[in-house]
TORKOL-4160 file (C-alpha; in steps of 0.2 Angstrom, whole numbers, padded with zeros to 4 digits, m for minus):
289
<pt num="1" X="m0020" Y="0235" Z="m0059"/>
<pt num="2" X="m0030" Y="0231" Z="m0044"/>
<pt num="3" X="m0040" Y="0216" Z="m0051"/>
<pt num="4" X="m0026" Y="0208" Z="m0059"/>
<pt num="5" X="m0015" Y="0209" Z="m0043"/>
<pt num="6" X="m0029" Y="0200" Z="m0033"/>
<pt num="7" X="m0029" Y="0186" Z="m0046"/>
<pt num="8" X="m0010" Y="0185" Z="m0047"/>
<pt num="9" X="m0010" Y="0180" Z="m0029"/>
<pt num="10" X="m0022" Y="0165" Z="m0033"/>
<pt num="11" X="m0011" Y="0160" Z="m0048"/>
<pt num="12" X="0005" Y="0160" Z="m0038"/>
<pt num="13" X="m0004" Y="0149" Z="m0025"/>
<pt num="14" X="m0010" Y="0137" Z="m0039"/>
<pt num="15" X="0007" Y="0136" Z="m0047"/>
<pt num="16" X="0015" Y="0132" Z="m0030"/>
<pt num="17" X="0001" Y="0119" Z="m0026"/>
<pt num="18" X="0004" Y="0110" Z="m0043"/>
<pt num="19" X="0023" Y="0109" Z="m0040"/>
<pt num="20" X="0020" Y="0102" Z="m0022"/>
<pt num="21" X="0008" Y="0089" Z="m0028"/>
<pt num="22" X="0019" Y="0084" Z="m0043"/>
<pt num="23" X="0034" Y="0082" Z="m0031"/>
<pt num="24" X="0024" Y="0070" Z="m0019"/>
<pt num="25" X="0019" Y="0060" Z="m0035"/>
<pt num="26" X="0037" Y="0059" Z="m0040"/>
<pt num="27" X="0041" Y="0053" Z="m0023"/>
<pt num="28" X="0028" Y="0039" Z="m0024"/>
<pt num="29" X="0033" Y="0034" Z="m0041"/>
<pt num="30" X="0051" Y="0032" Z="m0036"/>
<pt num="31" X="0046" Y="0022" Z="m0020"/>
<pt num="32" X="0035" Y="0011" Z="m0032"/>
<pt num="33" X="0049" Y="0007" Z="m0044"/>
<pt num="34" X="0063" Y="0005" Z="m0031"/>
<pt num="35" X="0053" Y="m0007" Z="m0020"/>
<pt num="36" X="0048" Y="m0017" Z="m0036"/>
<pt num="37" X="0066" Y="m0019" Z="m0041"/>
<pt num="38" X="0070" Y="m0025" Z="m0023"/>
<pt num="39" X="0056" Y="m0038" Z="m0024"/>
<pt num="40" X="0062" Y="m0045" Z="m0041"/>
<pt num="41" X="0079" Y="m0048" Z="m0033"/>
<pt num="42" X="0071" Y="m0057" Z="m0018"/>
<pt num="43" X="0059" Y="m0068" Z="m0029"/>
<pt num="44" X="0074" Y="m0078" Z="m0036"/>
<pt num="45" X="0078" Y="m0084" Z="m0018"/>
<pt num="46" X="0060" Y="m0087" Z="m0014"/>
<pt num="47" X="0058" Y="m0098" Z="m0030"/>
<pt num="48" X="0074" Y="m0108" Z="m0026"/>
<pt num="49" X="0069" Y="m0110" Z="m0007"/>
<pt num="50" X="0052" Y="m0118" Z="m0012"/>
<pt num="51" X="0061" Y="m0133" Z="m0020"/>
<pt num="52" X="0064" Y="m0140" Z="m0002"/>
<pt num="53" X="0046" Y="m0143" Z="0001"/>
<pt num="54" X="0046" Y="m0156" Z="m0013"/>
<pt num="55" X="0053" Y="m0168" Z="m0001"/>
<pt num="56" X="0042" Y="m0166" Z="0014"/>
<pt num="57" X="0028" Y="m0177" Z="0006"/>
<pt num="58" X="0040" Y="m0192" Z="0008"/>
<pt num="59" X="0041" Y="m0190" Z="0027"/>
<pt num="60" X="0029" Y="m0197" Z="0040"/>
<pt num="61" X="0030" Y="m0184" Z="0053"/>
<pt num="62" X="0015" Y="m0175" Z="0060"/>
<pt num="63" X="0017" Y="m0157" Z="0063"/>
<pt num="64" X="0004" Y="m0144" Z="0067"/>
<pt num="65" X="0012" Y="m0132" Z="0055"/>
<pt num="66" X="0007" Y="m0144" Z="0041"/>
<pt num="67" X="m0010" Y="m0150" Z="0047"/>
<pt num="68" X="m0020" Y="m0147" Z="0063"/>
<pt num="69" X="m0039" Y="m0147" Z="0068"/>
<pt num="70" X="m0038" Y="m0131" Z="0078"/>
<pt num="71" X="m0054" Y="m0121" Z="0072"/>
<pt num="72" X="m0047" Y="m0104" Z="0078"/>
<pt num="73" X="m0041" Y="m0094" Z="0062"/>
<pt num="74" X="m0030" Y="m0079" Z="0063"/>
<pt num="75" X="m0034" Y="m0066" Z="0050"/>
<pt num="76" X="m0020" Y="m0054" Z="0047"/>
<pt num="77" X="m0026" Y="m0037" Z="0039"/>
<pt num="78" X="m0011" Y="m0028" Z="0031"/>
<pt num="79" X="m0014" Y="m0010" Z="0030"/>
<pt num="80" X="m0001" Y="0004" Z="0026"/>
<pt num="81" X="0002" Y="0020" Z="0035"/>
<pt num="82" X="0003" Y="0035" Z="0024"/>
<pt num="83" X="m0006" Y="0049" Z="0016"/>
<pt num="84" X="m0020" Y="0048" Z="0003"/>
<pt num="85" X="m0023" Y="0029" Z="0008"/>
<pt num="86" X="m0040" Y="0029" Z="0016"/>
<pt num="87" X="m0050" Y="0019" Z="0003"/>
<pt num="88" X="m0034" Y="0008" Z="0000"/>
<pt num="89" X="m0034" Y="0003" Z="0018"/>
<pt num="90" X="m0053" Y="0002" Z="0020"/>
<pt num="91" X="m0054" Y="m0011" Z="0006"/>
<pt num="92" X="m0042" Y="m0023" Z="0016"/>
<pt num="93" X="m0053" Y="m0021" Z="0031"/>
<pt num="94" X="m0069" Y="m0025" Z="0022"/>
<pt num="95" X="m0060" Y="m0040" Z="0014"/>
<pt num="96" X="m0055" Y="m0046" Z="0031"/>
<pt num="97" X="m0072" Y="m0044" Z="0038"/>
<pt num="98" X="m0079" Y="m0054" Z="0023"/>
<pt num="99" X="m0066" Y="m0067" Z="0026"/>
<pt num="100" X="m0072" Y="m0069" Z="0044"/>
<pt num="101" X="m0089" Y="m0075" Z="0038"/>
<pt num="102" X="m0080" Y="m0091" Z="0032"/>
<pt num="103" X="m0073" Y="m0097" Z="0048"/>
<pt num="104" X="m0081" Y="m0102" Z="0064"/>
<pt num="105" X="m0069" Y="m0094" Z="0076"/>
<pt num="106" X="m0058" Y="m0079" Z="0072"/>
<pt num="107" X="m0045" Y="m0068" Z="0079"/>
<pt num="108" X="m0039" Y="m0053" Z="0070"/>
<pt num="109" X="m0021" Y="m0047" Z="0069"/>
<pt num="110" X="m0016" Y="m0030" Z="0061"/>
<pt num="111" X="m0001" Y="m0024" Z="0052"/>
<pt num="112" X="m0002" Y="m0005" Z="0051"/>
<pt num="113" X="m0014" Y="0005" Z="0062"/>
<pt num="114" X="m0026" Y="0012" Z="0049"/>
<pt num="115" X="m0044" Y="0009" Z="0048"/>
<pt num="116" X="m0044" Y="m0005" Z="0062"/>
<pt num="117" X="m0058" Y="0001" Z="0073"/>
<pt num="118" X="m0070" Y="m0012" Z="0065"/>
<pt num="119" X="m0058" Y="m0026" Z="0068"/>
<pt num="120" X="m0056" Y="m0022" Z="0086"/>
<pt num="121" X="m0074" Y="m0025" Z="0089"/>
<pt num="122" X="m0071" Y="m0043" Z="0086"/>
<pt num="123" X="m0054" Y="m0044" Z="0094"/>
<pt num="124" X="m0052" Y="m0031" Z="0108"/>
<pt num="125" X="m0035" Y="m0036" Z="0112"/>
<pt num="126" X="m0029" Y="m0037" Z="0094"/>
<pt num="127" X="m0011" Y="m0037" Z="0092"/>
<pt num="128" X="m0005" Y="m0023" Z="0080"/>
<pt num="129" X="0012" Y="m0021" Z="0071"/>
<pt num="130" X="0015" Y="m0003" Z="0067"/>
<pt num="131" X="0028" Y="0008" Z="0058"/>
<pt num="132" X="0033" Y="m0007" Z="0047"/>
<pt num="133" X="0044" Y="0003" Z="0035"/>
<pt num="134" X="0054" Y="0011" Z="0050"/>
<pt num="135" X="0055" Y="m0006" Z="0059"/>
<pt num="136" X="0060" Y="m0014" Z="0043"/>
<pt num="137" X="0051" Y="m0027" Z="0032"/>
<pt num="138" X="0062" Y="m0041" Z="0036"/>
<pt num="139" X="0062" Y="m0037" Z="0055"/>
<pt num="140" X="0043" Y="m0036" Z="0055"/>
<pt num="141" X="0041" Y="m0052" Z="0045"/>
<pt num="142" X="0052" Y="m0062" Z="0058"/>
<pt num="143" X="0043" Y="m0055" Z="0073"/>
<pt num="144" X="0026" Y="m0058" Z="0065"/>
<pt num="145" X="0032" Y="m0076" Z="0060"/>
<pt num="146" X="0038" Y="m0080" Z="0078"/>
<pt num="147" X="0021" Y="m0074" Z="0085"/>
<pt num="148" X="0011" Y="m0085" Z="0073"/>
<pt num="149" X="0022" Y="m0101" Z="0075"/>
<pt num="150" X="0022" Y="m0100" Z="0093"/>
<pt num="151" X="0003" Y="m0097" Z="0093"/>
<pt num="152" X="0000" Y="m0113" Z="0083"/>
<pt num="153" X="0012" Y="m0124" Z="0094"/>
<pt num="154" X="0003" Y="m0118" Z="0109"/>
<pt num="155" X="m0014" Y="m0120" Z="0102"/>
<pt num="156" X="m0019" Y="m0102" Z="0103"/>
<pt num="157" X="m0023" Y="m0102" Z="0084"/>
<pt num="158" X="m0024" Y="m0116" Z="0071"/>
<pt num="159" X="m0024" Y="m0107" Z="0054"/>
<pt num="160" X="m0017" Y="m0091" Z="0047"/>
<pt num="161" X="m0025" Y="m0081" Z="0033"/>
<pt num="162" X="m0017" Y="m0064" Z="0026"/>
<pt num="163" X="m0027" Y="m0050" Z="0018"/>
<pt num="164" X="m0016" Y="m0038" Z="0008"/>
<pt num="165" X="m0015" Y="m0029" Z="m0008"/>
<pt num="166" X="m0006" Y="m0037" Z="m0023"/>
<pt num="167" X="0001" Y="m0025" Z="m0036"/>
<pt num="168" X="m0003" Y="m0035" Z="m0052"/>
<pt num="169" X="0002" Y="m0020" Z="m0062"/>
<pt num="170" X="0005" Y="m0001" Z="m0058"/>
<pt num="171" X="m0013" Y="0003" Z="m0063"/>
<pt num="172" X="m0021" Y="m0014" Z="m0056"/>
<pt num="173" X="m0021" Y="m0016" Z="m0037"/>
<pt num="174" X="m0030" Y="m0032" Z="m0031"/>
<pt num="175" X="m0035" Y="m0035" Z="m0013"/>
<pt num="176" X="m0030" Y="m0053" Z="m0010"/>
<pt num="177" X="m0033" Y="m0067" Z="0003"/>
<pt num="178" X="m0019" Y="m0080" Z="0005"/>
<pt num="179" X="m0019" Y="m0095" Z="0017"/>
<pt num="180" X="m0002" Y="m0095" Z="0026"/>
<pt num="181" X="m0003" Y="m0108" Z="0039"/>
<pt num="182" X="m0004" Y="m0123" Z="0039"/>
<pt num="183" X="0006" Y="m0127" Z="0024"/>
<pt num="184" X="m0003" Y="m0142" Z="0018"/>
<pt num="185" X="m0008" Y="m0134" Z="0001"/>
<pt num="186" X="0010" Y="m0129" Z="m0002"/>
<pt num="187" X="0017" Y="m0146" Z="0001"/>
<pt num="188" X="0003" Y="m0154" Z="m0010"/>
<pt num="189" X="0007" Y="m0142" Z="m0024"/>
<pt num="190" X="0026" Y="m0146" Z="m0023"/>
<pt num="191" X="0024" Y="m0164" Z="m0020"/>
<pt num="192" X="0018" Y="m0167" Z="m0038"/>
<pt num="193" X="0036" Y="m0165" Z="m0044"/>
<pt num="194" X="0043" Y="m0178" Z="m0032"/>
<pt num="195" X="0041" Y="m0193" Z="m0044"/>
<pt num="196" X="0060" Y="m0194" Z="m0046"/>
<pt num="197" X="0062" Y="m0196" Z="m0027"/>
<pt num="198" X="0062" Y="m0214" Z="m0022"/>
<pt num="199" X="0068" Y="m0213" Z="m0004"/>
<pt num="200" X="0072" Y="m0199" Z="0008"/>
<pt num="201" X="0085" Y="m0202" Z="0022"/>
<pt num="202" X="0079" Y="m0194" Z="0038"/>
<pt num="203" X="0096" Y="m0190" Z="0046"/>
<pt num="204" X="0087" Y="m0177" Z="0058"/>
<pt num="205" X="0070" Y="m0178" Z="0066"/>
<pt num="206" X="0057" Y="m0174" Z="0052"/>
<pt num="207" X="0047" Y="m0163" Z="0064"/>
<pt num="208" X="0062" Y="m0152" Z="0067"/>
<pt num="209" X="0066" Y="m0151" Z="0048"/>
<pt num="210" X="0048" Y="m0146" Z="0044"/>
<pt num="211" X="0048" Y="m0133" Z="0058"/>
<pt num="212" X="0064" Y="m0125" Z="0052"/>
<pt num="213" X="0058" Y="m0125" Z="0033"/>
<pt num="214" X="0041" Y="m0118" Z="0038"/>
<pt num="215" X="0049" Y="m0105" Z="0048"/>
<pt num="216" X="0059" Y="m0099" Z="0033"/>
<pt num="217" X="0044" Y="m0101" Z="0021"/>
<pt num="218" X="0033" Y="m0090" Z="0032"/>
<pt num="219" X="0046" Y="m0077" Z="0035"/>
<pt num="220" X="0049" Y="m0076" Z="0016"/>
<pt num="221" X="0030" Y="m0076" Z="0012"/>
<pt num="222" X="0027" Y="m0062" Z="0025"/>
<pt num="223" X="0041" Y="m0052" Z="0019"/>
<pt num="224" X="0035" Y="m0052" Z="0001"/>
<pt num="225" X="0017" Y="m0048" Z="0006"/>
<pt num="226" X="0023" Y="m0033" Z="0016"/>
<pt num="227" X="0033" Y="m0027" Z="0002"/>
<pt num="228" X="0019" Y="m0030" Z="m0010"/>
<pt num="229" X="0007" Y="m0020" Z="0001"/>
<pt num="230" X="0019" Y="m0005" Z="0001"/>
<pt num="231" X="0022" Y="m0006" Z="m0017"/>
<pt num="232" X="0003" Y="m0006" Z="m0020"/>
<pt num="233" X="0001" Y="0009" Z="m0008"/>
<pt num="234" X="0014" Y="0019" Z="m0018"/>
<pt num="235" X="0005" Y="0015" Z="m0034"/>
<pt num="236" X="m0012" Y="0020" Z="m0026"/>
<pt num="237" X="m0004" Y="0036" Z="m0019"/>
<pt num="238" X="0003" Y="0040" Z="m0036"/>
<pt num="239" X="m0013" Y="0037" Z="m0045"/>
<pt num="240" X="m0022" Y="0048" Z="m0032"/>
<pt num="241" X="m0009" Y="0062" Z="m0034"/>
<pt num="242" X="m0010" Y="0061" Z="m0053"/>
<pt num="243" X="m0028" Y="0065" Z="m0053"/>
<pt num="244" X="m0025" Y="0079" Z="m0041"/>
<pt num="245" X="m0012" Y="0086" Z="m0052"/>
<pt num="246" X="m0023" Y="0085" Z="m0067"/>
<pt num="247" X="m0037" Y="0094" Z="m0058"/>
<pt num="248" X="m0025" Y="0108" Z="m0051"/>
<pt num="249" X="m0018" Y="0111" Z="m0068"/>
<pt num="250" X="m0035" Y="0114" Z="m0075"/>
<pt num="251" X="m0038" Y="0126" Z="m0061"/>
<pt num="252" X="m0022" Y="0134" Z="m0064"/>
<pt num="253" X="m0026" Y="0136" Z="m0082"/>
<pt num="254" X="m0043" Y="0144" Z="m0078"/>
<pt num="255" X="m0034" Y="0156" Z="m0065"/>
<pt num="256" X="m0021" Y="0161" Z="m0079"/>
<pt num="257" X="m0035" Y="0165" Z="m0091"/>
<pt num="258" X="m0044" Y="0175" Z="m0077"/>
<pt num="259" X="m0027" Y="0184" Z="m0073"/>
<pt num="260" X="m0025" Y="0188" Z="m0092"/>
<pt num="261" X="m0042" Y="0195" Z="m0093"/>
<pt num="262" X="m0040" Y="0205" Z="m0077"/>
<pt num="263" X="m0024" Y="0212" Z="m0083"/>
<pt num="264" X="m0032" Y="0217" Z="m0100"/>
<pt num="265" X="m0046" Y="0225" Z="m0091"/>
<pt num="266" X="m0034" Y="0234" Z="m0079"/>
<pt num="267" X="m0025" Y="0241" Z="m0095"/>
<pt num="268" X="m0041" Y="0246" Z="m0104"/>
<pt num="269" X="m0047" Y="0255" Z="m0088"/>
<pt num="270" X="m0030" Y="0263" Z="m0086"/>
<pt num="271" X="m0030" Y="0269" Z="m0104"/>
<pt num="272" X="m0048" Y="0275" Z="m0103"/>
<pt num="273" X="m0044" Y="0285" Z="m0087"/>
<pt num="274" X="m0028" Y="0292" Z="m0095"/>
<pt num="275" X="m0038" Y="0297" Z="m0111"/>
<pt num="276" X="m0052" Y="0305" Z="m0100"/>
<pt num="277" X="m0039" Y="0314" Z="m0090"/>
<pt num="278" X="m0031" Y="0320" Z="m0106"/>
<pt num="279" X="m0048" Y="0326" Z="m0113"/>
<pt num="280" X="m0052" Y="0335" Z="m0097"/>
<pt num="281" X="m0035" Y="0344" Z="m0097"/>
<pt num="282" X="m0038" Y="0349" Z="m0116"/>
<pt num="283" X="m0055" Y="0356" Z="m0112"/>
<pt num="284" X="m0048" Y="0366" Z="m0097"/>
<pt num="285" X="m0034" Y="0373" Z="m0108"/>
<pt num="286" X="m0047" Y="0379" Z="m0122"/>
<pt num="287" X="m0058" Y="0386" Z="m0109"/>
<pt num="288" X="m0043" Y="0396" Z="m0101"/>
<pt num="289" X="m0039" Y="0404" Z="m0118"/>
């Protein structure tokens, strides 16, 4: 069965490839749901923490983390290191470049090291935070927060904008731009509920209190964005792999049909050869008589 044996090797490869890609998809699915559950537990803390900002409107302290006139904007591009994420990361880079047009002075900062050559053209000494998952989401958020806060207090930057991918749903991944610093818009949003507060007693320096609260807020916001980006990347990988599995299954089915036809052709050929050999033997036997 020469023809069938040749196709059998292709069929075996196709089956193994479908199994491999399906396994990778299952890993991406598991990563998506486990991180989503982790984020849901974190959200409760985040919602409770934001309540503290309601009182900041009542203070008279001036703090560059709340308002400053420094025109330099730091744009953070959050990409994700992993396979099958080329277009996923390119969308974030394009979004960051589009955001650049809205500001007079810009410095880029990168989380992840994918698709960043275009950004380095504008910020050759661009700071890059790599291997976020290995380093830890929280650890990276704290390190990044320290760098940004220090940059604002020293005047190196005045504003911070983050470009990342928000997983609205498993099948809906939305590139998003969020103004992180200064926190003037956040305080404005929260202060609308401060009508019940008649007086705030300032036991500590308001600037120190604001700095402490903003440090916590920026850490939690960055932590959530890093997790969101990784959740979105897992969904993107799963969707890509699902399409690949579907294509491979179709190819496998075609190969199976070819194998069955080849096997049938080999059996028919074998029967014809056996019948022909039998007929020749019978003719020789008659001739010998």
